[in-house]
KOLBA-873365 format. One record per residue (C-alpha): residue in three letters; z, y, x. Coordinates in steps of 0.05 Angstrom, whole numbers, padded with zeros to 5 digits, always signed. Layout:
// residues N
ALAZYX;...
***
This chain:
// residues 457
MET+00472-00709+00084;ILE+00549-00706+00077;ARG+00592-00738+00131;ARG+00647-00778+00103;SER+00718-00749+00127;LEU+00784-00779+00115;ARG+00832-00743+00075;LEU+00903-00765+00091;LEU+00959-00755+00035;ALA+01032-00771+00052;VAL+01081-00769-00005;VAL+01158-00758+00015;LEU+01196-00803-00027;VAL+01276-00801-00042;LEU+01313-00831+00010;ALA+01259-00803+00069;ILE+01215-00866+00054;LEU+01143-00843+00071;LEU+01083-00882+00038;ALA+01020-00874+00060;LEU+00970-00871+00004;PRO+00899-00896+00002;VAL+00844-00842+00015;VAL+00814-00817-00056;ALA+00755-00786-00071;GLY+00759-00704-00071;ASP+00739-00639-00031;ASP+00730-00642+00043;PRO+00776-00594+00072;VAL+00728-00566+00122;THR+00661-00561+00082;GLY+00693-00565+00011;ARG+00639-00618-00016;GLY+00659-00673-00052;VAL+00676-00739-00005;ALA+00690-00812-00021;GLY+00743-00844+00018;GLU+00727-00903+00064;ASN+00791-00939+00038;MET+00760-00940-00033;PRO+00734-01007-00059;LEU+00664-01014-00039;GLN+00650-01023-00117;ASP+00680-00956-00132;MET+00648-00917-00078;PRO+00584-00874-00104;LYS+00537-00896-00044;GLY+00577-00960-00011;ASN+00607-00964+00054;GLY+00549-00937+00100;LYS+00550-00988+00149;ALA+00507-01045+00113;ALA+00432-01040+00129;PRO+00369-01080+00121;GLU+00349-01134+00173;GLU+00282-01117+00158;ARG+00251-01053+00136;PRO+00216-01066+00069;GLU+00147-01081+00066;GLY+00099-01017+00072;ALA+00164-00975+00076;LYS+00165-00909+00122;TYR+00227-00895+00164;GLY+00258-00827+00165;ILE+00327-00790+00170;ASP+00358-00728+00131;VAL+00386-00678+00172;SER+00431-00614+00169;CYS+00477-00567+00211;TRP+00525-00628+00221;GLN+00476-00660+00269;GLY+00478-00600+00316;MET+00413-00581+00357;ILE+00368-00635+00355;ASP+00322-00658+00408;TRP+00262-00662+00361;ASP+00218-00685+00419;THR+00254-00738+00435;ALA+00272-00765+00358;ALA+00195-00757+00339;ASP+00179-00823+00373;GLN+00226-00860+00331;ILE+00215-00839+00256;ASP+00162-00830+00205;PHE+00187-00766+00169;ALA+00252-00724+00160;ILE+00285-00692+00107;ILE+00320-00623+00123;ARG+00376-00588+00088;CYS+00355-00510+00076;GLY+00427-00492+00052;TYR+00474-00503-00005;GLY+00497-00467-00071;GLN+00470-00403-00092;ASN+00420-00351-00061;ARG+00458-00321-00010;THR+00446-00313+00064;SER+00518-00341+00082;GLN+00497-00408+00050;ASP+00434-00414+00088;ASP+00437-00482+00135;GLU+00441-00450+00207;TYR+00395-00503+00234;TRP+00343-00496+00181;HIS+00289-00456+00211;ARG+00300-00494+00276;ASN+00289-00563+00247;ALA+00231-00538+00202;ASP+00193-00506+00259;ALA+00207-00564+00301;CYS+00177-00612+00246;GLU+00111-00566+00242;ARG+00108-00559+00311;LEU+00107-00638+00320;GLY+00068-00659+00266;ILE+00128-00692+00229;PRO+00119-00694+00148;TYR+00181-00666+00119;GLY+00219-00651+00060;VAL+00269-00606+00041;TYR+00340-00613+00002;LEU+00389-00563-00021;TYR+00463-00587-00040;SER+00480-00566-00106;TYR+00544-00536-00135;ALA+00511-00510-00198;LEU+00559-00498-00262;SER+00509-00465-00299;GLU+00434-00456-00312;GLU+00436-00387-00280;ASN+00472-00423-00219;ALA+00415-00473-00217;LEU+00363-00419-00219;SER+00397-00383-00166;GLU+00392-00446-00122;ALA+00316-00452-00135;GLN+00304-00382-00108;HIS+00352-00403-00051;VAL+00303-00458-00032;LEU+00240-00416-00048;ARG+00264-00361-00005;LEU+00277-00405+00057;LEU+00210-00442+00045;GLU+00173-00367+00063;GLY+00137-00382+00124;HIS+00141-00458+00128;ASN+00100-00516+00100;PRO+00138-00576+00080;THR+00087-00636+00059;LEU+00148-00676+00026;PRO+00182-00663-00041;ILE+00243-00607-00052;TYR+00305-00645-00072;LEU+00363-00620-00115;ASP+00425-00658-00081;LEU+00475-00681-00133;GLU+00535-00706-00110;ASP+00591-00654-00104;MET+00650-00686-00142;GLY+00686-00618-00154;THR+00627-00589-00190;VAL+00570-00632-00212;ALA+00610-00686-00228;THR+00653-00648-00278;LEU+00589-00632-00320;SER+00564-00665-00377;ASP+00505-00710-00370;GLU+00463-00657-00417;GLN+00486-00599-00375;ILE+00462-00633-00311;LEU+00394-00647-00341;ARG+00389-00577-00361;HIS+00406-00557-00287;VAL+00362-00606-00259;THR+00307-00577-00307;VAL+00313-00510-00290;PHE+00315-00522-00214;CYS+00254-00568-00215;GLU+00210-00524-00257;ALA+00221-00463-00211;ILE+00201-00509-00153;GLU+00139-00535-00186;GLU+00122-00466-00212;ALA+00118-00443-00137;GLY+00071-00502-00120;TYR+00118-00551-00092;THR+00136-00622-00117;ALA+00211-00631-00144;GLY+00256-00686-00138;VAL+00334-00701-00145;TYR+00379-00740-00095;THR+00441-00772-00125;PHE+00478-00835-00122;TYR+00450-00907-00146;ASN+00511-00907-00202;TRP+00492-00844-00227;TRP+00424-00853-00231;ILE+00447-00916-00276;ASP+00498-00883-00310;ARG+00486-00812-00313;LEU+00420-00793-00299;ASN+00383-00844-00343;ALA+00349-00792-00390;PRO+00271-00805-00395;GLU+00261-00732-00372;TYR+00282-00751-00302;ASP+00218-00793-00297;ALA+00182-00725-00281;TRP+00211-00719-00213;ASP+00218-00757-00150;ARG+00277-00802-00146;TRP+00321-00804-00078;ILE+00368-00863-00093;ALA+00432-00868-00044;VAL+00456-00934-00037;TRP+00481-00958+00029;SER+00472-01029+00029;ASP+00429-01085+00060;GLU+00386-01094-00004;PHE+00366-01047-00061;PRO+00402-01070-00121;GLU+00367-01075-00189;TYR+00330-01014-00219;ASP+00275-01014-00270;ARG+00251-00938-00258;ALA+00200-00910-00206;TYR+00229-00877-00141;GLY+00201-00854-00080;MET+00259-00856-00028;TRP+00319-00903-00013;GLN+00379-00875+00029;PHE+00401-00940+00058;SER+00449-00923+00114;SER+00493-00868+00141;THR+00503-00900+00212;GLY+00435-00898+00246;ILE+00428-00881+00321;ILE+00371-00837+00338;ASP+00357-00820+00407;GLY+00359-00744+00412;ILE+00408-00735+00361;LYS+00485-00738+00372;GLY+00521-00782+00330;GLU+00508-00826+00268;ILE+00455-00798+00221;ASP+00427-00818+00149;GLU+00371-00865+00146;ASN+00320-00875+00092;TYR+00260-00911+00068;TRP+00196-00878+00035;PHE+00153-00919+00000;GLY+00083-00898-00009;GLU+00040-00862+00040;LEU+00059-00804+00081;PRO+00012-00746+00086;VAL-00018-00738+00154;VAL+00011-00672+00190;GLU-00025-00644+00254;PRO+00019-00608+00303;ASN+00011-00538+00300;GLY+00009-00524+00374;LYS+00066-00469+00376;PRO+00108-00479+00446;LYS+00175-00507+00434;PRO+00220-00459+00413;CYS+00286-00433+00453;ASP+00349-00469+00457;GLY+00392-00422+00497;ASP+00394-00472+00559;GLU+00373-00456+00627;THR+00302-00451+00611;CYS+00311-00386+00561;PRO+00280-00331+00590;CYS+00341-00290+00577;HIS+00387-00342+00618;GLY+00401-00298+00668;PHE+00431-00237+00621;SER+00508-00247+00602;ASP+00507-00203+00537;THR+00442-00226+00500;PRO+00458-00255+00430;ASP+00460-00329+00417;TRP+00398-00363+00412;ARG+00404-00371+00332;ASN+00414-00296+00324;TRP+00355-00260+00292;ALA+00350-00218+00358;HIS+00344-00270+00403;PRO+00271-00291+00392;GLY+00247-00216+00402;ILE+00283-00209+00466;ASP+00259-00272+00494;TYR+00192-00257+00472;CYS+00191-00190+00514;VAL+00225-00215+00572;ALA+00182-00274+00580;ARG+00118-00227+00575;GLY+00147-00178+00628;LEU+00145-00127+00571;MET+00219-00110+00575;LYS+00263-00125+00633;GLY+00344-00120+00634;VAL+00381-00053+00653;ARG+00405-00089+00716;GLU+00394-00166+00736;ASP+00452-00192+00688;LEU+00453-00146+00629;PHE+00399-00131+00583;LEU+00438-00083+00538;PRO+00413-00104+00467;GLN+00446-00053+00426;GLY+00430+00002+00478;ASN+00384+00060+00454;MET+00311+00054+00468;THR+00280+00125+00497;ARG+00211+00145+00478;ALA+00186+00133+00554;GLN+00209+00061+00553;LEU+00172+00048+00490;VAL+00102+00065+00511;THR+00118+00033+00573;ILE+00122-00032+00535;LEU+00058-00024+00496;TYR+00026-00003+00562;ARG+00040-00068+00596;ALA+00021-00102+00531;ALA-00042-00069+00539;GLY-00053-00096+00613;SER-00031-00037+00646;PRO-00104-00004+00655;ALA-00122+00048+00703;VAL-00110+00119+00683;GLU-00118+00183+00712;HIS-00059+00236+00716;SER-00089+00293+00669;GLY-00017+00329+00655;ALA-00019+00324+00584;PHE+00051+00334+00583;SER+00090+00385+00622;ASP+00153+00347+00626;VAL+00112+00285+00645;PRO+00099+00297+00721;GLU+00054+00247+00761;GLY+00093+00189+00799;GLN+00143+00172+00752;TRP+00150+00094+00729;TYR+00127+00119+00651;SER+00078+00174+00677;LYS+00016+00124+00671;ALA+00040+00093+00606;VAL+00050+00160+00578;GLU-00020+00184+00593;TRP-00051+00123+00569;ALA-00022+00127+00505;ALA-00038+00197+00499;ASP-00112+00186+00517;ASN-00114+00132+00465;GLY-00076+00180+00411;ILE-00018+00136+00405;VAL+00030+00189+00420;ASN+00024+00266+00410;GLY+00081+00295+00438;VAL+00134+00335+00406;GLY+00099+00398+00407;ASP+00100+00460+00460;GLY+00062+00409+00513;ARG+00123+00372+00514;PHE+00130+00290+00506;LEU+00213+00288+00519;PRO+00209+00220+00552;GLY+00283+00211+00559;ASP+00296+00226+00487;VAL+00322+00171+00447;LEU+00270+00133+00404;THR+00283+00142+00329;ARG+00262+00085+00280;GLU+00209+00129+00247;GLN+00180+00146+00312;LEU+00185+00074+00328;ALA+00142+00053+00264;THR+00096+00118+00277;ILE+00076+00095+00351;LEU+00065+00027+00329;TYR+00021+00049+00269;ARG-00025+00092+00311;CYS-00030+00035+00363;SER-00049-00018+00313;GLY-00108+00027+00287;ALA-00090+00011+00215;ALA-00125+00044+00156;ALA-00079+00091+00118;SER-00025+00051+00070;GLU-00026+00066-00002;GLY+00044+00047-00005;THR+00106+00088-00023;LEU+00178+00083-00003;GLU+00209+00091-00065;ALA+00240+00025-00064;PHE+00291+00051-00010;PRO+00344+00104-00028;ASP+00336+00143+00038;GLY+00256+00142+00030;GLU+00256+00216+00018;GLU+00289+00228+00092;VAL+00222+00204+00121;GLY+00198+00263+00161;SER+00123+00275+00135;TYR+00093+00257+00198;ALA+00124+00187+00192;ARG+00110+00173+00121;GLU+00044+00140+00127;ALA+00069+00097+00184;LEU+00128+00074+00146;CYS+00095+00060+00088;TRP+00051+00014+00132;ALA+00107-00013+00167;THR+00145-00036+00102;GLU+00078-00063+00067;THR+00071-00105+00124;ASP+00132-00129+00132;LEU+00143-00105+00204;ILE+00200-00065+00179;ASN+00247-00095+00129;GLY+00305-00048+00130;ILE+00382-00047+00136;PRO+00418-00077+00083;ARG+00478-00036+00060;ASP+00525-00026+00000;GLU+00476-00074-00043;ALA+00415-00036-00024;VAL+00369-00036+00036;TYR+00361+00031+00080;LEU+00301+00054+00122;CYS+00352+00092+00165;PRO+00289+00128+00196;ARG+00328+00186+00241;GLN+00376+00126+00263;SER+00364+00109+00339;ALA+00327+00043+00351;THR+00368-00006+00389;ARG+00331-00045+00454;ALA+00347-00114+00411;GLN+00309-00082+00347;THR+00250-00056+00390;ALA+00243-00122+00423;SER+00240-00158+00351;LEU+00190-00108+00326;ILE+00145-00111+00385;MET+00144-00187+00374;ARG+00124-00183+00306;PHE+00076-00126+00314;LEU+00037-00163+00376;ASP+00034-00225+00333;MET+00008-00185+00273;ILE-00047-00155+00307;ALA-00067-00221+00348;ALA-00076-00255+00280;
***
């Protein structure tokens, strides 16, 4: 959850006497989030001092952790044997990609890969019902492609925003958030401090949602409402995780989750397929998985031993060669389909294969132009023909530059956008197809990965 940090305040008094003041609750200077100073009296701290923990696990309780980007890269394969479940932060605040947790997808993927039951939380800053709805939309956007089996929690603890609201305002915001989460088919919950549950979140409406209560203590204090989880410590130590970790007990049965069988994702270490290239993007970048995919399968190679050139342009010959390799490089006979594709070139067999299978038709006058830069609409068209998909009934009206798409490529781009193979490029609060723009090697690798996964499904 939140790492507690000290904010030292010094006041220079008259006659040059320095008085060190005790730390008070305020905003973390790094994260902008509310913190409680470790020098505050225990009874005044929202959660406790984080250092006490039960000597024995409560009967029937399951042990788990909650994590966010502050734990950095977690070795889930090692941690999995020590926990029964996990709660993962997906982000904070409203629905902006800049407020996504950078490790969310990796952490969720790991739990699904290893069969660890997990839930999700979002750290709230909502000051209005509109903000609360945006926070729910933030969570739902990030849940796409994932399958949490525990509740989705709204984390209420920020001293600079949530704490300034009336109890009625907080309840309205929680209601907006939780109803949106439930309408999407998930179980909703709320996380906050024990004393807030007693003093502020005590309306009967909260009984509709799962309670996650934070009180760092060796025993749970008296409480007469139902709750599903107790965060009892912030000083847990788990092999595979650097530093201390928040610890929790789950009361009740946990769902049985089967590992999904997917391979362990790349961490950018020496086992990374792109490890030998000096210019590939960081493993957290959108382009990295596609490049890994293509390099590991021998579909793409570097422009030299130590360079991949992710922002370099693709050529028409290079694309059909990738698809030819993906098809197993079948034997072909040279027929001279195109006058500018002589026998014996590195791309000759690939172009012949693509022409034989109706994947490429050339540009007219018996030419293929193998060295020409590949455009985005050409890329979509070639993949569409390779897929053998039926004609799409979609349109390109949602894109401001949809009318710029060539007539030969309209059906292909309708298919590509309808299947989410191509999502467009955000620019000036709109999303553009940029059909005549050249396709980069990174973009092509990413599309090839999605395309081959799609036709294999």
